[in-house]
C-alpha angles and dihedrals in degrees: 000000000000093000090051091053088067090061095062117112101223141024093246094059091043091052094047092051094045096052098067121041096197133032091255094136134008103314147125118262143157114250124226089262092054100258119139105237137183126204104232100176146008124216130188112235133176088262094050133266118356123200125218111205135180133198113255110231097166127029109260089215107045104010097238114153106246106170139021115237092221091052090049091052090050092051096049096043093066 
C-alpha cells in the first residue's frame, strides 16, 4: 500500500489511509484489485460485523478526482 499512498491528492487523505492497515473500522483503504475504497457503514450480522464500502471517486477532503468510475468498473469486473 505504500506506493499507492504517493498517489493521494492531499496530506489529509494520505494520513487517513496510512493510519489503519486494514478496513477494520471506518477508514479509507486500497482494495486487492487496486481500487481506493472507503468504509461508509458497519452492520451487525449473524456472522459478526459487516462493512459497507464504496469506491472513492473524489477525495472527501479536497475534492480532487482520484478515480474514473468506468476504470473502477473494469477493475472489479475481472
